[in-house]
BALOBA-1460 file (C-alpha; in Angstrom, 3 decimals):
// residues 156
<rec num="1" residu="x" x="17.411" y="10.748" z="0.777"/>
<rec num="2" residu="x" x="15.029" y="8.647" z="2.843"/>
<rec num="3" residu="x" x="16.197" y="8.338" z="6.490"/>
<rec num="4" residu="x" x="17.050" y="4.817" z="7.695"/>
<rec num="5" residu="x" x="14.215" y="4.743" z="10.247"/>
<rec num="6" residu="x" x="11.696" y="5.255" z="7.431"/>
<rec num="7" residu="x" x="12.854" y="2.373" z="5.219"/>
<rec num="8" residu="x" x="10.761" y="-0.758" z="4.841"/>
<rec num="9" residu="x" x="13.142" y="-3.702" z="4.524"/>
<rec num="10" residu="x" x="11.624" y="-7.042" z="5.553"/>
<rec num="11" residu="x" x="9.849" y="-9.047" z="2.855"/>
<rec num="12" residu="x" x="7.154" y="-9.985" z="5.385"/>
<rec num="13" residu="x" x="6.311" y="-6.296" z="5.810"/>
<rec num="14" residu="x" x="6.165" y="-5.798" z="2.039"/>
<rec num="15" residu="x" x="3.840" y="-8.781" z="1.615"/>
<rec num="16" residu="x" x="1.556" y="-7.766" z="4.495"/>
<rec num="17" residu="x" x="1.290" y="-4.196" z="3.220"/>
<rec num="18" residu="x" x="0.488" y="-5.206" z="-0.355"/>
<rec num="19" residu="x" x="-2.077" y="-7.836" z="0.671"/>
<rec num="20" residu="x" x="-3.889" y="-6.014" z="3.488"/>
<rec num="21" residu="x" x="-3.294" y="-2.361" z="2.679"/>
<rec num="22" residu="x" x="-5.376" y="0.089" z="0.728"/>
<rec num="23" residu="x" x="-4.323" y="0.732" z="-2.851"/>
<rec num="24" residu="x" x="-4.246" y="3.885" z="-4.946"/>
<rec num="25" residu="x" x="-2.757" y="4.096" z="-8.406"/>
<rec num="26" residu="x" x="-1.652" y="6.540" z="-11.037"/>
<rec num="27" residu="x" x="-0.243" y="5.930" z="-14.538"/>
<rec num="28" residu="x" x="3.356" y="5.604" z="-13.338"/>
<rec num="29" residu="x" x="2.985" y="3.915" z="-9.938"/>
<rec num="30" residu="x" x="0.757" y="2.189" z="-7.396"/>
<rec num="31" residu="x" x="0.813" y="2.927" z="-3.668"/>
<rec num="32" residu="x" x="-0.169" y="0.347" z="-1.035"/>
<rec num="33" residu="x" x="-0.762" y="1.777" z="2.469"/>
<rec num="34" residu="x" x="-1.294" y="-0.236" z="5.646"/>
<rec num="35" residu="x" x="-2.127" y="1.729" z="8.769"/>
<rec num="36" residu="x" x="-1.603" y="0.083" z="12.123"/>
<rec num="37" residu="x" x="-3.207" y="0.700" z="15.463"/>
<rec num="38" residu="x" x="-1.969" y="0.239" z="19.007"/>
<rec num="39" residu="x" x="1.638" y="0.584" z="20.112"/>
<rec num="40" residu="x" x="2.895" y="0.889" z="16.515"/>
<rec num="41" residu="x" x="1.281" y="4.350" z="16.334"/>
<rec num="42" residu="x" x="4.417" y="5.907" z="17.848"/>
<rec num="43" residu="x" x="6.690" y="4.396" z="15.205"/>
<rec num="44" residu="x" x="7.795" y="6.452" z="12.204"/>
<rec num="45" residu="x" x="6.110" y="5.623" z="8.893"/>
<rec num="46" residu="x" x="8.078" y="3.212" z="6.717"/>
<rec num="47" residu="x" x="8.312" y="3.229" z="2.922"/>
<rec num="48" residu="x" x="9.497" y="0.483" z="0.577"/>
<rec num="49" residu="x" x="9.877" y="0.364" z="-3.195"/>
<rec num="50" residu="x" x="9.258" y="-2.315" z="-5.816"/>
<rec num="51" residu="x" x="10.733" y="-1.628" z="-9.252"/>
<rec num="52" residu="x" x="10.520" y="-4.644" z="-11.561"/>
<rec num="53" residu="x" x="12.356" y="-5.431" z="-14.775"/>
<rec num="54" residu="x" x="9.307" y="-4.181" z="-16.676"/>
<rec num="55" residu="x" x="10.603" y="-0.667" z="-15.932"/>
<rec num="56" residu="x" x="13.837" y="-1.268" z="-17.818"/>
<rec num="57" residu="x" x="17.442" y="-2.285" z="-17.356"/>
<rec num="58" residu="x" x="19.306" y="-1.927" z="-14.049"/>
<rec num="59" residu="x" x="20.397" y="1.634" z="-14.772"/>
<rec num="60" residu="x" x="16.832" y="2.760" z="-15.505"/>
<rec num="61" residu="x" x="15.398" y="0.881" z="-12.468"/>
<rec num="62" residu="x" x="17.933" y="2.452" z="-10.131"/>
<rec num="63" residu="x" x="17.217" y="5.905" z="-11.533"/>
<rec num="64" residu="x" x="13.480" y="5.420" z="-10.921"/>
<rec num="65" residu="x" x="14.191" y="4.097" z="-7.409"/>
<rec num="66" residu="x" x="16.375" y="7.100" z="-6.538"/>
<rec num="67" residu="x" x="13.736" y="9.522" z="-7.827"/>
<rec num="68" residu="x" x="10.974" y="7.768" z="-5.863"/>
<rec num="69" residu="x" x="13.076" y="7.709" z="-2.675"/>
<rec num="70" residu="x" x="13.752" y="11.435" z="-2.914"/>
<rec num="71" residu="x" x="10.094" y="12.126" z="-3.608"/>
<rec num="72" residu="x" x="8.923" y="9.903" z="-0.735"/>
<rec num="73" residu="x" x="11.174" y="11.761" z="1.695"/>
<rec num="74" residu="x" x="9.300" y="14.946" z="0.843"/>
<rec num="75" residu="x" x="5.884" y="13.310" z="1.311"/>
<rec num="76" residu="x" x="6.506" y="11.600" z="4.680"/>
<rec num="77" residu="x" x="4.363" y="14.242" z="6.389"/>
<rec num="78" residu="x" x="1.291" y="12.880" z="4.574"/>
<rec num="79" residu="x" x="1.751" y="9.356" z="5.958"/>
<rec num="80" residu="x" x="0.286" y="8.527" z="9.401"/>
<rec num="81" residu="x" x="2.668" y="7.402" z="12.145"/>
<rec num="82" residu="x" x="3.289" y="3.668" z="12.245"/>
<rec num="83" residu="x" x="1.999" y="3.138" z="8.686"/>
<rec num="84" residu="x" x="3.750" y="1.023" z="6.069"/>
<rec num="85" residu="x" x="3.813" y="2.142" z="2.440"/>
<rec num="86" residu="x" x="4.894" y="0.139" z="-0.598"/>
<rec num="87" residu="x" x="5.405" y="2.091" z="-3.822"/>
<rec num="88" residu="x" x="5.322" y="-0.119" z="-6.921"/>
<rec num="89" residu="x" x="6.711" y="1.494" z="-10.070"/>
<rec num="90" residu="x" x="4.929" y="0.671" z="-13.325"/>
<rec num="91" residu="x" x="6.517" y="0.501" z="-16.785"/>
<rec num="92" residu="x" x="5.619" y="4.125" z="-17.741"/>
<rec num="93" residu="x" x="7.744" y="5.354" z="-14.819"/>
<rec num="94" residu="x" x="10.839" y="4.609" z="-16.918"/>
<rec num="95" residu="x" x="10.151" y="7.577" z="-19.182"/>
<rec num="96" residu="x" x="8.515" y="9.836" z="-16.589"/>
<rec num="97" residu="x" x="10.284" y="12.906" z="-15.283"/>
<rec num="98" residu="x" x="11.000" y="13.474" z="-11.596"/>
<rec num="99" residu="x" x="8.160" y="16.005" z="-11.503"/>
<rec num="100" residu="x" x="5.691" y="13.468" z="-12.926"/>
<rec num="101" residu="x" x="6.747" y="10.821" z="-10.417"/>
<rec num="102" residu="x" x="6.560" y="13.311" z="-7.548"/>
<rec num="103" residu="x" x="3.071" y="14.462" z="-8.553"/>
<rec num="104" residu="x" x="1.809" y="10.891" z="-8.980"/>
<rec num="105" residu="x" x="3.295" y="9.797" z="-5.644"/>
<rec num="106" residu="x" x="1.785" y="12.759" z="-3.804"/>
<rec num="107" residu="x" x="-1.690" y="12.252" z="-5.221"/>
<rec num="108" residu="x" x="-1.583" y="8.466" z="-4.734"/>
<rec num="109" residu="x" x="-0.484" y="8.830" z="-1.121"/>
<rec num="110" residu="x" x="-3.244" y="11.348" z="-0.451"/>
<rec num="111" residu="x" x="-5.860" y="9.026" z="-1.973"/>
<rec num="112" residu="x" x="-4.556" y="5.972" z="-0.091"/>
<rec num="113" residu="x" x="-4.589" y="7.827" z="3.244"/>
<rec num="114" residu="x" x="-8.100" y="9.082" z="2.536"/>
<rec num="115" residu="x" x="-9.261" y="5.539" z="1.699"/>
<rec num="116" residu="x" x="-7.598" y="4.121" z="4.813"/>
<rec num="117" residu="x" x="-9.341" y="6.530" z="7.192"/>
<rec num="118" residu="x" x="-12.669" y="6.544" z="5.343"/>
<rec num="119" residu="x" x="-13.708" y="3.177" z="6.779"/>
<rec num="120" residu="x" x="-13.177" y="4.251" z="10.396"/>
<rec num="121" residu="x" x="-14.331" y="6.960" z="12.762"/>
<rec num="122" residu="x" x="-11.982" y="9.212" z="14.714"/>
<rec num="123" residu="x" x="-11.566" y="6.577" z="17.432"/>
<rec num="124" residu="x" x="-10.610" y="3.895" z="14.939"/>
<rec num="125" residu="x" x="-13.997" y="2.151" z="15.246"/>
<rec num="126" residu="x" x="-15.790" y="0.761" z="12.177"/>
<rec num="127" residu="x" x="-18.523" y="2.923" z="10.697"/>
<rec num="128" residu="x" x="-22.170" y="2.154" z="11.407"/>
<rec num="129" residu="x" x="-23.564" y="-0.526" z="9.128"/>
<rec num="130" residu="x" x="-20.271" y="-2.360" z="8.911"/>
<rec num="131" residu="x" x="-19.120" y="-5.301" z="10.931"/>
<rec num="132" residu="x" x="-15.401" y="-5.389" z="11.694"/>
<rec num="133" residu="x" x="-14.681" y="-3.213" z="8.695"/>
<rec num="134" residu="x" x="-16.616" y="-5.543" z="6.342"/>
<rec num="135" residu="x" x="-19.867" y="-4.530" z="4.724"/>
<rec num="136" residu="x" x="-22.771" y="-6.129" z="6.632"/>
<rec num="137" residu="x" x="-24.361" y="-7.353" z="3.384"/>
<rec num="138" residu="x" x="-21.274" y="-9.279" z="2.357"/>
<rec num="139" residu="x" x="-21.010" y="-10.969" z="5.759"/>
<rec num="140" residu="x" x="-24.227" y="-12.891" z="5.018"/>
<rec num="141" residu="x" x="-22.950" y="-14.483" z="1.821"/>
<rec num="142" residu="x" x="-21.614" y="-18.025" z="2.144"/>
<rec num="143" residu="x" x="-17.864" y="-18.281" z="1.812"/>
<rec num="144" residu="x" x="-17.957" y="-21.695" z="0.148"/>
<rec num="145" residu="x" x="-20.089" y="-23.241" z="-2.523"/>
<rec num="146" residu="x" x="-22.301" y="-26.073" z="-1.237"/>
<rec num="147" residu="x" x="-20.966" y="-29.448" z="-2.322"/>
<rec num="148" residu="x" x="-17.527" y="-28.062" z="-3.144"/>
<rec num="149" residu="x" x="-14.542" y="-29.585" z="-1.407"/>
<rec num="150" residu="x" x="-11.077" y="-28.144" z="-1.492"/>
<rec num="151" residu="x" x="-9.305" y="-31.515" z="-1.405"/>
<rec num="152" residu="x" x="-9.521" y="-32.269" z="-5.102"/>
<rec num="153" residu="x" x="-13.192" y="-33.186" z="-5.271"/>
<rec num="154" residu="x" x="-13.207" y="-36.152" z="-2.924"/>
<rec num="155" residu="x" x="-15.366" y="-35.954" z="0.167"/>
<rec num="156" residu="x" x="-13.531" y="-36.698" z="3.388"/>
């Protein structure tokens, strides 16, 4: 069972993790990982689960959720302190065994952690050639199209 301190509960945390976090997927699930810096580094890692109706009926969804929770408890050592993880079960997880889910979760977590630390040095600073974690080449591209207005086409 996943300890209470390691459970992600607030919808704001789920949304932030999915939108800003790194993503790694396998056939049965997708892992979103958001690492934090600063004072949150002393916090325990938190894990949340999203199991939609595409997985199956309520009985099947709860079975998948229980299996993922048990698996996540065993993989907490892979997750950095203060990080938030959202595990999204895909439709094939309904027919997957516990072993398949555990293997997919372990490899997805390892890939997400590797991706999250790849863009930074040991001190948490962006790598050379990047500006604030964004590729220097993409920073030069305009963010809007000339002549385009976002207010329905009328110029203000």
